N, CA, C, O and CB atoms as a CASP TS submission, in Angstrom:
PFRMAT TS
TARGET T0000
AUTHOR 0000-0000-0000
METHOD Language model
MODEL 1
PARENT N/A
ATOM      1  N   MET     1     116.269 180.466 197.379  1.00  0.00           N
ATOM      2  CA  MET     1     114.881 180.798 197.123  1.00  0.00           C
ATOM      3  C   MET     1     114.080 180.606 198.406  1.00  0.00           C
ATOM      4  O   MET     1     114.427 179.797 199.267  1.00  0.00           O
ATOM      5  CB  MET     1     114.306 179.933 195.972  1.00  0.00           C
ATOM      6  N   LYS     2     112.998 181.373 198.507  1.00  0.00           N
ATOM      7  CA  LYS     2     112.087 181.205 199.639  1.00  0.00           C
ATOM      8  C   LYS     2     110.745 180.712 199.121  1.00  0.00           C
ATOM      9  O   LYS     2     110.263 181.142 198.073  1.00  0.00           O
ATOM     10  CB  LYS     2     111.920 182.535 200.432  1.00  0.00           C
ATOM     11  N   PHE     3     110.156 179.799 199.884  1.00  0.00           N
ATOM     12  CA  PHE     3     108.884 179.200 199.509  1.00  0.00           C
ATOM     13  C   PHE     3     107.882 179.355 200.640  1.00  0.00           C
ATOM     14  O   PHE     3     108.209 179.138 201.807  1.00  0.00           O
ATOM     15  CB  PHE     3     109.064 177.719 199.150  1.00  0.00           C
ATOM     16  N   LYS     4     106.668 179.728 200.290  1.00  0.00           N
ATOM     17  CA  LYS     4     105.569 179.702 201.256  1.00  0.00           C
ATOM     18  C   LYS     4     105.002 178.292 201.203  1.00  0.00           C
ATOM     19  O   LYS     4     104.531 177.843 200.158  1.00  0.00           O
ATOM     20  CB  LYS     4     104.455 180.803 200.939  1.00  0.00           C
ATOM     21  N   CYS     5     105.050 177.600 202.326  1.00  0.00           N
ATOM     22  CA  CYS     5     104.594 176.215 202.400  1.00  0.00           C
ATOM     23  C   CYS     5     103.367 176.139 203.295  1.00  0.00           C
ATOM     24  O   CYS     5     103.369 176.647 204.416  1.00  0.00           O
ATOM     25  CB  CYS     5     105.718 175.285 202.928  1.00  0.00           C
ATOM     26  N   THR     6     102.332 175.506 202.793  1.00  0.00           N
ATOM     27  CA  THR     6     101.111 175.315 203.567  1.00  0.00           C
ATOM     28  C   THR     6     100.699 173.853 203.484  1.00  0.00           C
ATOM     29  O   THR     6     101.110 173.123 202.583  1.00  0.00           O
ATOM     30  CB  THR     6      99.972 176.242 203.056  1.00  0.00           C
ATOM     31  N   GLY     7      99.893 173.451 204.428  1.00  0.00           N
ATOM     32  CA  GLY     7      99.390 172.086 204.446  1.00  0.00           C
ATOM     33  C   GLY     7      98.904 171.736 205.833  1.00  0.00           C
ATOM     34  O   GLY     7      98.586 172.610 206.639  1.00  0.00           O
ATOM     35  N   LYS     8      98.852 170.448 206.097  1.00  0.00           N
ATOM     36  CA  LYS     8      98.445 169.959 207.416  1.00  0.00           C
ATOM     37  C   LYS     8      99.518 169.009 207.935  1.00  0.00           C
ATOM     38  O   LYS     8      99.949 168.089 207.240  1.00  0.00           O
ATOM     39  CB  LYS     8      97.052 169.248 207.355  1.00  0.00           C
ATOM     40  N   TRP     9      99.934 169.253 209.164  1.00  0.00           N
ATOM     41  CA  TRP     9     100.927 168.429 209.861  1.00  0.00           C
ATOM     42  C   TRP     9     100.162 167.674 210.929  1.00  0.00           C
ATOM     43  O   TRP     9      99.703 168.267 211.906  1.00  0.00           O
ATOM     44  CB  TRP     9     102.110 169.298 210.483  1.00  0.00           C
ATOM     45  N   ASN    10     100.021 166.369 210.749  1.00  0.00           N
ATOM     46  CA  ASN    10      99.195 165.550 211.650  1.00  0.00           C
ATOM     47  C   ASN    10      97.798 166.143 211.816  1.00  0.00           C
ATOM     48  O   ASN    10      97.234 166.138 212.910  1.00  0.00           O
ATOM     49  CB  ASN    10      99.872 165.418 213.023  1.00  0.00           C
ATOM     50  N   GLY    11      97.252 166.652 210.712  1.00  0.00           N
ATOM     51  CA  GLY    11      95.894 167.188 210.720  1.00  0.00           C
ATOM     52  C   GLY    11      95.777 168.641 211.134  1.00  0.00           C
ATOM     53  O   GLY    11      94.701 169.228 211.014  1.00  0.00           O
ATOM     54  N   GLU    12      96.870 169.243 211.622  1.00  0.00           N
ATOM     55  CA  GLU    12      96.851 170.646 212.054  1.00  0.00           C
ATOM     56  C   GLU    12      97.370 171.537 210.925  1.00  0.00           C
ATOM     57  O   GLU    12      98.462 171.297 210.409  1.00  0.00           O
ATOM     58  CB  GLU    12      97.708 170.844 213.343  1.00  0.00           C
ATOM     59  N   PRO    13      96.608 172.558 210.532  1.00  0.00           N
ATOM     60  CA  PRO    13      97.057 173.444 209.449  1.00  0.00           C
ATOM     61  C   PRO    13      98.353 174.180 209.812  1.00  0.00           C
ATOM     62  O   PRO    13      98.567 174.553 210.966  1.00  0.00           O
ATOM     63  CB  PRO    13      95.960 174.462 209.114  1.00  0.00           C
ATOM     64  N   PHE    14      99.207 174.379 208.809  1.00  0.00           N
ATOM     65  CA  PHE    14     100.417 175.177 209.007  1.00  0.00           C
ATOM     66  C   PHE    14     100.654 176.056 207.791  1.00  0.00           C
ATOM     67  O   PHE    14     100.191 175.760 206.689  1.00  0.00           O
ATOM     68  CB  PHE    14     101.644 174.269 209.268  1.00  0.00           C
ATOM     69  N   GLU    15     101.384 177.142 208.010  1.00  0.00           N
ATOM     70  CA  GLU    15     101.831 178.047 206.952  1.00  0.00           C
ATOM     71  C   GLU    15     103.196 178.573 207.378  1.00  0.00           C
ATOM     72  O   GLU    15     103.312 179.258 208.394  1.00  0.00           O
ATOM     73  CB  GLU    15     100.799 179.227 206.703  1.00  0.00           C
ATOM     74  N   ARG    16     104.225 178.253 206.601  1.00  0.00           N
ATOM     75  CA  ARG    16     105.593 178.642 206.949  1.00  0.00           C
ATOM     76  C   ARG    16     106.334 179.091 205.690  1.00  0.00           C
ATOM     77  O   ARG    16     105.997 178.687 204.577  1.00  0.00           O
ATOM     78  CB  ARG    16     106.346 177.467 207.637  1.00  0.00           C
ATOM     79  N   VAL    17     107.338 179.922 205.885  1.00  0.00           N
ATOM     80  CA  VAL    17     108.254 180.281 204.808  1.00  0.00           C
ATOM     81  C   VAL    17     109.529 179.479 205.028  1.00  0.00           C
ATOM     82  O   VAL    17     110.109 179.495 206.113  1.00  0.00           O
ATOM     83  CB  VAL    17     108.542 181.836 204.772  1.00  0.00           C
ATOM     84  N   THR    18     109.955 178.779 203.983  1.00  0.00           N
ATOM     85  CA  THR    18     111.125 177.916 204.054  1.00  0.00           C
ATOM     86  C   THR    18     112.127 178.354 203.000  1.00  0.00           C
ATOM     87  O   THR    18     111.754 178.581 201.849  1.00  0.00           O
ATOM     88  CB  THR    18     110.735 176.428 203.862  1.00  0.00           C
ATOM     89  N   GLU    19     113.401 178.476 203.379  1.00  0.00           N
ATOM     90  CA  GLU    19     114.441 178.808 202.422  1.00  0.00           C
ATOM     91  C   GLU    19     115.089 177.514 201.950  1.00  0.00           C
ATOM     92  O   GLU    19     115.508 176.686 202.760  1.00  0.00           O
ATOM     93  CB  GLU    19     115.495 179.770 203.043  1.00  0.00           C
ATOM     94  N   ALA    20     115.169 177.345 200.625  1.00  0.00           N
ATOM     95  CA  ALA    20     115.728 176.127 200.042  1.00  0.00           C
ATOM     96  C   ALA    20     116.349 176.453 198.688  1.00  0.00           C
ATOM     97  O   ALA    20     116.098 177.518 198.123  1.00  0.00           O
ATOM     98  CB  ALA    20     114.637 175.030 199.897  1.00  0.00           C
ATOM     99  N   GLU    21     117.159 175.532 198.171  1.00  0.00           N
ATOM    100  CA  GLU    21     117.808 175.739 196.875  1.00  0.00           C
ATOM    101  C   GLU    21     116.810 175.733 195.727  1.00  0.00           C
ATOM    102  O   GLU    21     116.925 176.529 194.796  1.00  0.00           O
ATOM    103  CB  GLU    21     118.858 174.672 196.641  1.00  0.00           C
ATOM    104  N   ASP    22     115.824 174.831 195.794  1.00  0.00           N
ATOM    105  CA  ASP    22     114.818 174.712 194.742  1.00  0.00           C
ATOM    106  C   ASP    22     113.607 173.970 195.296  1.00  0.00           C
ATOM    107  O   ASP    22     113.564 173.642 196.481  1.00  0.00           O
ATOM    108  CB  ASP    22     115.394 173.979 193.496  1.00  0.00           C
ATOM    109  N   GLU    23     112.619 173.706 194.433  1.00  0.00           N
ATOM    110  CA  GLU    23     111.390 173.051 194.871  1.00  0.00           C
ATOM    111  C   GLU    23     111.654 171.666 195.454  1.00  0.00           C
ATOM    112  O   GLU    23     111.055 171.285 196.459  1.00  0.00           O
ATOM    113  CB  GLU    23     110.418 172.943 193.712  1.00  0.00           C
ATOM    114  N   GLY    24     112.545 170.924 194.825  1.00  0.00           N
ATOM    115  CA  GLY    24     112.864 169.578 195.304  1.00  0.00           C
ATOM    116  C   GLY    24     113.494 169.591 196.685  1.00  0.00           C
ATOM    117  O   GLY    24     113.176 168.754 197.530  1.00  0.00           O
ATOM    118  N   ASP    25     114.390 170.547 196.910  1.00  0.00           N
ATOM    119  CA  ASP    25     115.036 170.679 198.217  1.00  0.00           C
ATOM    120  C   ASP    25     114.014 171.043 199.291  1.00  0.00           C
ATOM    121  O   ASP    25     114.070 170.521 200.404  1.00  0.00           O
ATOM    122  CB  ASP    25     116.149 171.738 198.163  1.00  0.00           C
ATOM    123  N   CYS    26     113.088 171.933 198.962  1.00  0.00           N
ATOM    124  CA  CYS    26     112.044 172.336 199.909  1.00  0.00           C
ATOM    125  C   CYS    26     111.151 171.143 200.258  1.00  0.00           C
ATOM    126  O   CYS    26     110.871 170.889 201.429  1.00  0.00           O
ATOM    127  CB  CYS    26     111.195 173.490 199.322  1.00  0.00           C
ATOM    128  N   TYR    27     110.713 170.424 199.242  1.00  0.00           N
ATOM    129  CA  TYR    27     109.867 169.244 199.452  1.00  0.00           C
ATOM    130  C   TYR    27     110.586 168.217 200.331  1.00  0.00           C
ATOM    131  O   TYR    27     110.017 167.684 201.284  1.00  0.00           O
ATOM    132  CB  TYR    27     109.476 168.607 198.095  1.00  0.00           C
ATOM    133  N   ASP    28     111.842 167.955 199.989  1.00  0.00           N
ATOM    134  CA  ASP    28     112.625 166.975 200.751  1.00  0.00           C
ATOM    135  C   ASP    28     112.796 167.402 202.204  1.00  0.00           C
ATOM    136  O   ASP    28     112.729 166.564 203.103  1.00  0.00           O
ATOM    137  CB  ASP    28     113.997 166.775 200.107  1.00  0.00           C
ATOM    138  N   HIS    29     113.015 168.689 202.444  1.00  0.00           N
ATOM    139  CA  HIS    29     113.167 169.216 203.807  1.00  0.00           C
ATOM    140  C   HIS    29     111.943 168.885 204.655  1.00  0.00           C
ATOM    141  O   HIS    29     112.070 168.338 205.751  1.00  0.00           O
ATOM    142  CB  HIS    29     113.393 170.741 203.776  1.00  0.00           C
ATOM    143  N   TRP    30     110.764 169.217 204.149  1.00  0.00           N
ATOM    144  CA  TRP    30     109.528 168.983 204.908  1.00  0.00           C
ATOM    145  C   TRP    30     109.283 167.502 205.148  1.00  0.00           C
ATOM    146  O   TRP    30     108.896 167.100 206.245  1.00  0.00           O
ATOM    147  CB  TRP    30     108.336 169.586 204.176  1.00  0.00           C
ATOM    148  N   HIS    31     109.509 166.696 204.123  1.00  0.00           N
ATOM    149  CA  HIS    31     109.210 165.275 204.264  1.00  0.00           C
ATOM    150  C   HIS    31     110.268 164.532 205.083  1.00  0.00           C
ATOM    151  O   HIS    31     109.958 163.516 205.706  1.00  0.00           O
ATOM    152  CB  HIS    31     109.086 164.640 202.895  1.00  0.00           C
ATOM    153  N   LEU    32     111.499 165.018 205.093  1.00  0.00           N
ATOM    154  CA  LEU    32     112.512 164.450 205.980  1.00  0.00           C
ATOM    155  C   LEU    32     112.115 164.672 207.437  1.00  0.00           C
ATOM    156  O   LEU    32     112.149 163.736 208.236  1.00  0.00           O
ATOM    157  CB  LEU    32     113.899 165.073 205.697  1.00  0.00           C
ATOM    158  N   TRP    33     111.736 165.910 207.793  1.00  0.00           N
ATOM    159  CA  TRP    33     111.357 166.197 209.176  1.00  0.00           C
ATOM    160  C   TRP    33     110.077 165.474 209.572  1.00  0.00           C
ATOM    161  O   TRP    33     109.912 165.096 210.731  1.00  0.00           O
ATOM    162  CB  TRP    33     111.186 167.694 209.374  1.00  0.00           C
ATOM    163  N   ALA    34     109.184 165.282 208.630  1.00  0.00           N
ATOM    164  CA  ALA    34     107.980 164.502 208.935  1.00  0.00           C
ATOM    165  C   ALA    34     108.363 163.051 209.252  1.00  0.00           C
ATOM    166  O   ALA    34     107.825 162.457 210.187  1.00  0.00           O
ATOM    167  CB  ALA    34     106.976 164.553 207.744  1.00  0.00           C
ATOM    168  N   ALA    35     109.283 162.487 208.481  1.00  0.00           N
ATOM    169  CA  ALA    35     109.724 161.112 208.728  1.00  0.00           C
ATOM    170  C   ALA    35     110.432 161.005 210.079  1.00  0.00           C
ATOM    171  O   ALA    35     110.199 160.059 210.831  1.00  0.00           O
ATOM    172  CB  ALA    35     110.660 160.633 207.598  1.00  0.00           C
ATOM    173  N   ILE    36     111.291 161.973 210.385  1.00  0.00           N
ATOM    174  CA  ILE    36     112.001 161.964 211.669  1.00  0.00           C
ATOM    175  C   ILE    36     111.015 162.063 212.826  1.00  0.00           C
ATOM    176  O   ILE    36     111.172 161.387 213.843  1.00  0.00           O
ATOM    177  CB  ILE    36     113.019 163.121 211.737  1.00  0.00           C
ATOM    178  N   GLY    37     109.991 162.913 212.668  1.00  0.00           N
ATOM    179  CA  GLY    37     109.016 163.123 213.732  1.00  0.00           C
ATOM    180  C   GLY    37     107.843 162.173 213.702  1.00  0.00           C
ATOM    181  O   GLY    37     106.901 162.315 214.482  1.00  0.00           O
ATOM    182  N   ASN    38     107.895 161.188 212.789  1.00  0.00           N
ATOM    183  CA  ASN    38     106.791 160.242 212.633  1.00  0.00           C
ATOM    184  C   ASN    38     105.460 160.973 212.434  1.00  0.00           C
ATOM    185  O   ASN    38     104.435 160.605 213.009  1.00  0.00           O
ATOM    186  CB  ASN    38     106.707 159.316 213.855  1.00  0.00           C
ATOM    187  N   ALA    39     105.506 162.020 211.601  1.00  0.00           N
ATOM    188  CA  ALA    39     104.333 162.856 211.336  1.00  0.00           C
ATOM    189  C   ALA    39     103.792 162.571 209.939  1.00  0.00           C
ATOM    190  O   ALA    39     104.465 161.970 209.102  1.00  0.00           O
ATOM    191  CB  ALA    39     104.683 164.356 211.482  1.00  0.00           C
ATOM    192  N   THR    40     102.574 163.013 209.714  1.00  0.00           N
ATOM    193  CA  THR    40     101.937 162.893 208.409  1.00  0.00           C
ATOM    194  C   THR    40     101.678 164.292 207.863  1.00  0.00           C
ATOM    195  O   THR    40     101.100 165.134 208.550  1.00  0.00           O
ATOM    196  CB  THR    40     100.612 162.076 208.500  1.00  0.00           C
ATOM    197  N   ILE    41     102.110 164.541 206.620  1.00  0.00           N
ATOM    198  CA  ILE    41     101.840 165.808 205.947  1.00  0.00           C
ATOM    199  C   ILE    41     100.795 165.549 204.870  1.00  0.00           C
ATOM    200  O   ILE    41     100.939 164.633 204.061  1.00  0.00           O
ATOM    201  CB  ILE    41     103.149 166.428 205.333  1.00  0.00           C
ATOM    202  N   THR    42      99.734 166.368 204.867  1.00  0.00           N
ATOM    203  CA  THR    42      98.716 166.287 203.820  1.00  0.00           C
ATOM    204  C   THR    42      98.470 167.682 203.267  1.00  0.00           C
ATOM    205  O   THR    42      98.810 168.681 203.902  1.00  0.00           O
ATOM    206  CB  THR    42      97.394 165.664 204.363  1.00  0.00           C
ATOM    207  N   ASP    43      97.883 167.743 202.094  1.00  0.00           N
ATOM    208  CA  ASP    43      97.523 169.007 201.431  1.00  0.00           C
ATOM    209  C   ASP    43      98.722 169.950 201.308  1.00  0.00           C
ATOM    210  O   ASP    43      98.561 171.164 201.434  1.00  0.00           O
ATOM    211  CB  ASP    43      96.397 169.703 202.201  1.00  0.00           C
ATOM    212  N   PHE    44      99.908 169.417 201.068  1.00  0.00           N
ATOM    213  CA  PHE    44     101.132 170.219 201.015  1.00  0.00           C
ATOM    214  C   PHE    44     101.196 171.017 199.722  1.00  0.00           C
ATOM    215  O   PHE    44     101.057 170.465 198.631  1.00  0.00           O
ATOM    216  CB  PHE    44     102.373 169.322 201.143  1.00  0.00           C
ATOM    217  N   VAL    45     101.410 172.337 199.858  1.00  0.00           N
ATOM    218  CA  VAL    45     101.521 173.236 198.702  1.00  0.00           C
ATOM    219  C   VAL    45     102.720 174.150 198.920  1.00  0.00           C
ATOM    220  O   VAL    45     102.906 174.690 200.010  1.00  0.00           O
ATOM    221  CB  VAL    45     100.205 174.074 198.495  1.00  0.00           C
ATOM    222  N   MET    46     103.537 174.323 197.871  1.00  0.00           N
ATOM    223  CA  MET    46     104.667 175.254 197.902  1.00  0.00           C
ATOM    224  C   MET    46     104.440 176.334 196.865  1.00  0.00           C
ATOM    225  O   MET    46     104.004 176.050 195.749  1.00  0.00           O
ATOM    226  CB  MET    46     106.013 174.521 197.645  1.00  0.00           C
ATOM    227  N   GLU    47     104.735 177.581 197.232  1.00  0.00           N
ATOM    228  CA  GLU    47     104.675 178.704 196.299  1.00  0.00           C
ATOM    229  C   GLU    47     105.957 179.503 196.457  1.00  0.00           C
ATOM    230  O   GLU    47     106.399 179.747 197.580  1.00  0.00           O
ATOM    231  CB  GLU    47     103.409 179.602 196.551  1.00  0.00           C
ATOM    232  N   VAL    48     106.563 179.914 195.345  1.00  0.00           N
ATOM    233  CA  VAL    48     107.752 180.759 195.416  1.00  0.00           C
ATOM    234  C   VAL    48     107.328 182.118 195.952  1.00  0.00           C
ATOM    235  O   VAL    48     106.355 182.702 195.476  1.00  0.00           O
ATOM    236  CB  VAL    48     108.448 180.892 194.016  1.00  0.00           C
ATOM    237  N   CYS    49     108.060 182.623 196.942  1.00  0.00           N
ATOM    238  CA  CYS    49     107.761 183.943 197.506  1.00  0.00           C
ATOM    239  C   CYS    49     108.180 185.020 196.507  1.00  0.00           C
ATOM    240  O   CYS    49     109.291 184.981 195.978  1.00  0.00           O
ATOM    241  CB  CYS    49     108.486 184.147 198.877  1.00  0.00           C
ATOM    242  N   ALA    50     107.308 185.962 196.256  1.00  0.00           N
ATOM    243  CA  ALA    50     107.552 187.016 195.273  1.00  0.00           C
ATOM    244  C   ALA    50     108.659 187.969 195.713  1.00  0.00           C
ATOM    245  O   ALA    50     109.315 188.579 194.868  1.00  0.00           O
ATOM    246  CB  ALA    50     106.277 187.796 195.021  1.00  0.00           C
ATOM    247  N   ASN    51     108.876 188.107 197.009  1.00  0.00           N
ATOM    248  CA  ASN    51     109.853 189.068 197.519  1.00  0.00           C
ATOM    249  C   ASN    51     111.254 188.503 197.641  1.00  0.00           C
ATOM    250  O   ASN    51     112.111 189.123 198.271  1.00  0.00           O
ATOM    251  CB  ASN    51     109.413 189.573 198.850  1.00  0.00           C
ATOM    252  N   ASP    52     111.508 187.349 197.059  1.00  0.00           N
ATOM    253  CA  ASP    52     112.818 186.721 197.204  1.00  0.00           C
ATOM    254  C   ASP    52     113.824 187.363 196.275  1.00  0.00           C
ATOM    255  O   ASP    52     114.989 186.964 196.255  1.00  0.00           O
ATOM    256  CB  ASP    52     112.731 185.222 196.930  1.00  0.00           C
TER
END
């Protein structure tokens, strides 16, 4: 599945498409990389891409 992910990474807005198995996998992907990079994610929203 593909997800449109939006939010703020250390206060900077982002919008990316992420491929993941499901919503939990997508969430875990973003938060794992935030932990590795010592970053803060806020206002995180995932939407399933309609064209998947």
